[in-house]
C-alpha positions as CSV (number, residue, x, y, z in Angstrom):
1,M,69.5,101.1,76.4
2,K,70.8,98.8,79.3
3,D,68.7,98.4,82.2
4,T,69.9,99.6,86.1
5,V,69.2,97.0,88.0
6,V,69.3,98.5,92.0
7,D,69.5,96.2,94.8
8,I,67.0,97.1,96.8
9,T,68.9,95.7,100.5
10,D,72.4,97.7,99.5
11,Y,69.9,100.9,98.9
12,K,68.3,99.8,102.5
13,Y,71.4,99.6,104.5
14,D,73.3,103.1,102.3
15,Q,69.7,105.0,103.7
16,T,70.0,103.2,107.1
17,E,74.1,104.2,107.3
18,K,73.0,108.1,106.6
19,D,70.1,108.3,108.9
20,L,71.7,106.4,111.9
21,K,75.1,108.8,111.3
22,T,72.9,111.7,111.5
23,K,71.7,110.7,114.8
24,L,75.0,110.0,116.2
25,V,76.0,113.4,115.4
26,K,73.1,114.8,116.9
27,Y,73.3,112.8,120.3
28,S,77.4,114.3,120.1
29,E,75.8,117.8,120.0
30,R,74.1,117.3,123.8
31,P,75.0,119.9,126.5
32,E,77.3,116.9,128.7
33,I,79.2,115.5,125.7
34,Q,79.8,119.3,123.8
35,S,81.3,120.8,127.2
36,Q,83.8,118.3,126.9
37,I,84.9,118.8,123.2
38,G,87.2,121.6,123.9
39,E,89.6,118.8,126.5
40,A,89.1,116.4,123.4
41,F,90.3,118.5,121.1
42,Y,93.3,119.5,123.5
43,I,94.4,115.8,124.0
44,W,93.9,115.2,120.1
45,K,96.6,117.4,119.2
46,D,98.9,115.8,121.3
47,D,101.7,118.3,120.8
48,P,104.0,119.1,123.7
49,D,104.7,122.4,121.9
50,F,101.2,123.1,121.0
51,L,101.0,127.2,121.8
52,A,97.5,128.8,122.4
53,S,98.2,131.5,119.7
54,E,98.2,128.9,116.9
55,V,94.2,128.0,118.2
56,T,92.7,130.5,115.8
57,E,89.6,129.9,112.9
58,D,92.7,130.2,110.5
59,R,94.2,126.8,111.7
60,I,91.6,125.0,113.3
61,D,90.3,124.4,109.3
62,D,87.5,122.3,107.9
63,V,89.8,119.3,107.3
64,T,91.5,119.5,111.1
65,F,88.1,119.8,112.5
66,E,86.5,116.6,110.4
67,K,89.9,114.5,111.5
68,F,89.4,115.2,114.9
69,F,85.6,115.3,114.9
70,D,85.8,111.9,113.2
71,W,88.0,110.5,116.5
72,F,85.8,112.2,118.9
73,L,82.9,110.2,117.3
74,Y,84.7,106.9,117.6
75,D,87.6,106.6,119.7
76,F,87.7,109.7,122.6
77,K,87.2,108.1,126.0
78,L,84.5,110.9,127.5
79,L,86.0,112.0,130.8
80,D,83.2,111.4,133.0
81,T,82.7,107.6,132.1
82,Q,85.3,106.6,130.3
83,E,83.1,105.5,127.5
84,R,83.5,106.4,123.8
85,V,80.5,108.5,122.2
86,I,79.6,105.9,120.0
87,E,79.4,103.7,123.0
88,R,77.2,106.1,125.1
89,F,74.9,106.9,122.1
90,Y,74.2,103.0,121.6
91,K,73.7,102.5,124.9
92,A,71.0,105.4,125.5
93,E,69.1,104.9,121.8
94,R,69.3,101.1,122.0
95,N,66.0,100.1,122.7
96,S,64.8,102.5,119.9
97,L,67.3,101.0,117.1
98,S,65.9,99.3,114.4
99,E,66.7,95.6,113.3
100,I,68.8,97.3,110.4
101,E,70.1,100.1,112.4
102,E,71.5,97.5,115.3
103,T,73.4,95.5,113.0
104,V,74.8,99.0,111.3
105,I,76.1,100.2,114.6
106,K,77.4,97.1,115.8
107,G,79.9,97.4,112.8
108,W,80.5,100.6,113.7
109,L,81.6,100.0,117.3
110,D,84.1,97.2,116.3
111,S,85.7,100.3,113.8
112,F,89.2,101.6,114.3
113,Y,91.6,104.2,112.3
114,S,94.5,102.1,110.9
115,Y,97.0,102.4,108.1
116,F,96.5,100.1,104.8
117,E,98.1,99.2,101.7
118,V,96.0,99.7,98.7
119,E,96.5,96.4,96.5
120,E,93.5,97.2,93.8
121,V,91.6,99.9,92.6
122,T,88.5,100.1,90.7
123,P,88.8,104.2,90.0
124,G,85.7,105.8,90.8
125,E,84.3,102.8,92.6
126,S,86.1,100.5,94.9
127,C,89.6,99.6,96.3
128,R,90.9,96.6,97.9
129,I,93.1,97.3,100.8
130,R,95.1,95.6,103.6
131,D,95.6,96.6,107.2
132,L,99.5,96.6,107.9
133,F,99.3,95.4,111.3
134,T,96.0,93.0,111.6
135,Q,96.5,91.8,107.9
136,N,92.8,92.2,107.4
137,I,91.6,92.9,103.8
138,Y,88.7,95.4,102.8
139,T,87.1,95.8,99.6
140,V,85.4,99.6,100.5
141,R,83.3,101.3,98.0
142,D,84.2,104.9,97.9
143,A,84.0,106.3,94.6
144,L,85.4,109.4,95.1
145,A,88.7,108.2,97.2
146,S,89.3,105.0,94.8
147,G,89.5,107.9,92.1
148,K,92.5,109.6,93.7
149,I,94.7,106.7,94.9
150,K,96.5,104.0,93.4
151,R,97.9,100.8,94.4
152,S,100.5,101.0,96.7
153,D,99.5,104.0,98.2
154,I,99.7,103.6,102.2
155,I,96.0,105.2,103.7
156,G,95.0,106.2,106.9
157,A,91.6,105.3,107.3
158,R,88.7,104.0,109.2
159,P,86.8,101.6,107.2
160,L,82.9,100.9,109.0
161,S,81.7,97.9,107.6
162,T,77.6,96.4,107.7
163,E,77.7,93.0,107.3
164,N,79.4,92.5,103.4
165,N,79.5,96.1,102.8
166,H,82.6,98.3,103.7
167,Y,83.0,102.2,103.5
168,F,85.6,104.7,105.0
169,S,84.6,107.2,107.6
170,G,85.2,110.9,107.2
171,L,88.3,111.5,105.7
172,I,91.0,109.4,104.3
173,S,95.2,110.5,104.6
174,A,97.4,108.9,101.5
175,Y,100.8,108.5,101.7
176,P,103.6,107.6,99.4
177,S,104.5,103.6,99.3
178,A,107.9,104.8,100.7
179,F,105.5,105.8,104.0
180,K,104.7,102.2,104.9
181,S,108.2,101.2,106.5
182,V,108.5,104.4,109.1
183,I,104.4,104.1,109.5
184,I,104.8,100.5,110.7
185,D,108.5,101.3,112.4
186,F,107.0,104.0,114.3
187,I,103.4,102.4,115.7
188,N,105.8,99.0,116.8
189,S,108.0,101.4,118.8
190,E,104.8,103.3,120.2
191,F,102.9,99.9,120.7
192,K,105.7,98.9,123.3
193,E,105.5,101.7,125.0
194,Y,101.6,101.0,124.8
195,K,101.7,97.8,126.4
196,K,104.2,99.0,129.2
197,S,101.3,101.7,131.0
198,F,98.2,99.1,129.6
199,G,99.5,95.6,129.9
200,R,101.6,93.3,127.9
201,E,98.6,91.1,126.9
202,K,97.1,94.4,125.2
203,P,96.1,93.7,121.2
204,I,97.3,96.2,118.6
205,V,93.5,97.0,117.9
206,D,93.6,98.5,121.7
207,Y,96.4,100.7,120.9
208,L,95.0,101.7,117.6
209,R,92.0,103.1,119.6
210,D,93.7,104.2,122.3
211,W,97.0,105.8,120.8
212,G,96.8,105.7,117.3
213,Y,95.8,109.5,116.4
214,R,99.4,110.0,117.0
215,T,100.6,108.8,113.8
216,G,98.6,110.8,111.8
217,H,100.4,114.1,113.6
218,Y,104.3,112.6,113.3
219,L,103.8,111.8,109.6
220,E,102.4,115.4,109.3
221,D,105.2,117.0,111.3
222,M,107.3,115.0,109.0
223,A,106.3,116.1,106.0
224,K,106.5,119.8,106.8
225,N,109.8,119.7,109.0
226,P,112.9,118.4,106.3
227,Q,115.3,117.7,109.7
228,F,113.3,114.3,110.1
229,V,115.2,111.6,109.6
230,T,114.6,107.8,108.7
231,P,115.4,105.2,111.4
232,E,118.5,104.7,109.9
233,G,119.6,108.1,110.6
234,D,119.4,109.6,106.9
235,E,117.1,112.6,105.9
236,F,113.3,111.4,105.2
237,V,113.1,112.6,101.2
238,L,110.7,110.7,98.6
239,A,113.8,109.5,96.5
240,S,113.2,107.8,93.1
241,A,115.5,106.6,89.9
242,I,113.8,106.1,86.6
243,Y,115.3,103.4,83.9
244,G,115.1,102.3,80.3
245,I,114.2,98.7,80.3
246,T,114.6,96.7,76.5
247,N,113.2,93.4,77.6
248,R,110.1,94.0,79.6
249,G,109.4,90.3,80.1
250,E,112.8,89.9,81.4
251,V,112.5,92.2,83.7
252,I,109.8,90.8,85.5
253,K,111.3,87.4,85.1
254,Q,114.8,88.3,86.9
255,L,112.7,90.7,89.8
256,G,110.5,87.5,90.4
257,K,113.6,85.4,91.4
258,I,114.6,88.2,94.1
259,K,113.2,86.4,97.7
260,A,112.6,89.7,99.1
261,V,110.7,91.5,96.3
262,K,106.7,90.6,96.1
263,E,104.6,91.6,93.4
264,L,101.3,93.7,94.3
265,S,99.8,94.0,90.8
266,G,97.7,91.2,88.8
267,E,98.6,88.9,86.1
268,N,97.1,90.8,83.4
269,D,97.8,94.4,84.7
270,E,99.5,96.4,82.4
271,I,101.2,98.6,85.3
272,K,103.4,96.0,87.5
273,V,104.0,96.9,90.9
274,F,106.3,95.7,93.1
275,N,107.1,95.9,96.8
276,W,111.1,95.1,97.8
277,E,111.2,94.4,101.5
278,K,114.9,93.4,102.9
279,T,115.8,93.6,106.4
280,G,119.1,93.2,108.5
281,K,122.5,95.4,107.8
282,N,121.3,96.4,104.2
283,K,118.1,97.1,104.6
284,I,115.9,97.7,101.1
285,T,112.4,99.5,101.3
286,A,111.4,100.2,98.2
287,T,108.5,100.5,95.1
288,I,108.9,99.1,91.8
289,E,106.6,100.0,89.3
290,I,107.1,99.1,85.5
291,E,104.9,101.1,82.6
292,N,106.0,100.2,79.0
293,D,109.7,100.9,78.6
294,R,110.4,102.4,81.8
295,L,110.9,101.2,85.5
296,K,111.0,103.3,88.9
297,I,112.5,102.8,92.1
298,E,110.8,104.6,94.6
299,C,112.5,105.2,98.6
300,Y,112.9,107.2,101.6
301,S,116.4,108.5,101.2
302,I,119.2,109.0,99.3
303,N,121.0,106.2,100.5
304,M,118.1,103.8,100.3
305,L,118.1,104.4,96.8
306,D,121.4,104.1,96.3
307,R,121.4,100.8,97.8
308,T,118.1,99.6,96.2
309,K,119.7,100.8,92.8
310,A,123.4,99.1,93.1
311,K,121.1,95.6,93.7
312,L,119.3,96.0,90.9
313,E,121.6,96.6,88.4
314,E,123.4,93.7,89.7
315,A,120.4,91.4,88.9
316,M,119.5,93.0,86.0
317,G,122.5,93.6,84.2
318,D,122.4,95.1,81.1
319,S,118.6,94.7,81.0
320,V,118.2,98.2,82.4
321,T,119.5,101.0,81.4
322,H,119.8,104.1,84.2
323,L,118.1,107.1,83.0
324,E,118.1,109.9,86.2
325,D,117.2,110.2,89.7
326,V,114.7,112.6,91.3
327,S,113.8,113.5,94.9
328,R,111.0,115.4,96.3
329,E,110.1,117.1,99.4
330,L,107.2,115.4,101.7
331,N,103.9,117.2,100.6
332,S,102.0,114.4,99.1
333,F,99.3,114.2,101.6
334,I,96.0,113.8,100.4
335,D,93.0,114.4,101.6
336,V,90.0,112.8,100.3
337,A,86.5,113.9,101.6
338,G,84.1,111.3,102.6
339,K,80.5,111.1,102.1
340,E,79.5,113.7,104.5
341,K,81.0,116.5,106.7
342,H,79.4,117.5,109.9
343,K,80.1,120.8,112.3
344,V,78.6,121.7,115.6
345,D,75.6,123.8,115.4
346,K,75.2,126.9,117.2
347,L,73.1,125.7,120.0
348,P,73.4,122.0,120.0
349,P,69.8,120.4,119.0
350,G,68.0,119.7,122.7
351,T,69.2,122.8,124.1
352,K,66.6,124.9,124.8
353,S,68.8,128.2,125.5
354,R,72.3,129.7,125.5
355,K,72.2,130.0,129.6
356,E,71.1,125.7,129.5
357,M,74.5,125.2,127.6
358,D,76.5,127.6,129.5
359,T,75.2,125.9,132.9
360,T,75.9,122.4,131.3
361,L,79.5,123.3,131.0
362,E,79.7,125.5,134.2
363,D,79.4,122.0,136.0
364,Y,81.0,120.4,133.9
365,Y,84.7,122.7,134.8
366,T,83.2,123.0,138.2
367,S,83.9,119.1,138.5
368,W,86.9,119.3,136.0
369,I,89.0,121.3,138.7
370,D,89.4,118.1,140.8
371,E,89.6,115.3,137.8
372,P,93.0,113.6,137.6
373,H,94.6,115.1,133.7
374,P,96.7,113.5,131.6
375,N,98.6,116.2,130.8
376,L,99.2,117.3,133.9
377,G,101.0,113.8,135.5
378,G,97.5,112.6,136.4
379,K,97.4,115.5,138.3
380,T,94.5,117.4,138.9
381,P,94.0,121.0,138.2
382,R,94.1,121.8,142.0
383,E,96.5,119.5,142.9
384,A,99.3,121.0,140.3
385,T,98.8,124.3,141.6
386,N,101.1,123.5,144.5
387,T,104.4,123.3,142.7
388,P,106.0,125.9,140.0
389,E,106.7,123.2,137.5
390,D,103.6,121.3,137.8
391,R,101.6,125.3,137.6
392,K,103.6,125.9,134.5
393,S,101.8,123.1,132.8
394,L,98.8,123.8,133.6
395,I,99.0,127.5,133.0
396,Q,99.8,126.2,129.5
397,V,96.3,123.6,129.7
398,L,94.1,126.4,130.3
399,N,95.7,128.6,127.6
400,D,95.3,126.4,125.0
401,L,91.8,125.6,126.3
402,E,91.3,129.1,126.3
403,A,92.5,129.9,122.7
404,I,90.3,126.6,121.6
405,Y,86.7,128.4,123.4
406,D,88.0,131.6,121.8
407,G,87.7,130.2,118.4
408,A,84.6,128.6,119.0
409,R,82.9,132.2,120.1
410,K,84.4,133.8,117.2
411,R,82.5,131.1,115.2
412,G,79.4,131.3,117.4
413,E,79.5,127.6,118.8
414,P,78.8,127.4,122.6
415,Y,81.6,128.5,124.5
416,Y,83.4,128.1,128.4
417,D,84.9,131.5,129.6
418,V,88.5,129.8,131.1
419,E,89.3,132.8,133.2
420,K,86.5,131.5,135.7
421,I,88.8,128.4,136.4
422,K,92.4,130.5,136.9
423,K,90.0,132.7,139.0
424,K,89.0,130.0,141.3
425,L,92.2,128.1,141.2
426,E,93.7,131.9,142.4
427,L,96.2,131.9,139.1
428,I,95.7,135.2,138.4
């Protein structure tokens, strides 16, 4: 029997990361931070048509909460200090951290959620991914995720780094390769707007931390709404074509001659994967996969598929024989669980009583009335009572907060009676 050698350094880091994450979560449950979680969820939802009736226990499920809570810990800027939760934690606890904890948390402080192309997968062990925007490459240790994704997939994820060790924080979302162009186009467009608001010198990493969460909502809406269209104005569907091939080596050789085609697979891989990215008037965005005597093209619209097929058949001639076309709805999202799941306890640690929690929430929302609000055009809730249009927006904000806290109340979690705000502002 072969002996198994355990790297004690990796073990120490793994244990430290687990313990430190527990400390961070516990810290986030302090009353002064918990008092902002309802407002944070409203901001994260980022949906102008978000209705209070939609915020129910059934709608805010474990997966939704897990995605939100990861953003809350690492990206949300607390409304009272504009610090991220992890930044406040580090500032408050820095003197009590060990040397190895200091190393770990510095990697976390630099983290951001982004979108990656999967370049290589070792099932049940790890995957190599490339950031679509920074071009950074990570080899991520994650047995569960690596068992559910494949080369050329596009994933949304937050890699956490500790020296040479990388792993995913919380959940990842996986999308078909056809989503690559859509994600890039959407984020590039949003980034331009971001720089108009915050300065043209702002790097893409700042955008991803501040506005990047919008991309996930956009993609989910796209999957649910069959009326979404591509940048070319076509209906967005996963369209694919299957070809038979007579000479695998010749087909691979011919693909290598097409300037816009890039191979993603390794020299000895049985399944060959290629990206076809051609810009300009006759744009092509496609993934090609060759397995045994079959070639598969996958695109994000019927018209895109037709253009790609025409170019492929022109280049290949008799080396390929068309067998069938297939299109399917956008229901291919995969949520892959991370190592841990965290929920808010019914009473946050360090809070002696429900009365103390209620006092903290009361103090927070007393100040909140006179703080600028992003969903009120930068006006304070008190200022928003002055015109009918602003008053309508304010009522929607309050109704949504009320529904969020109603869900918390039903789950036995800390909640606030939003009617108190309505009475103070003479809305009821």
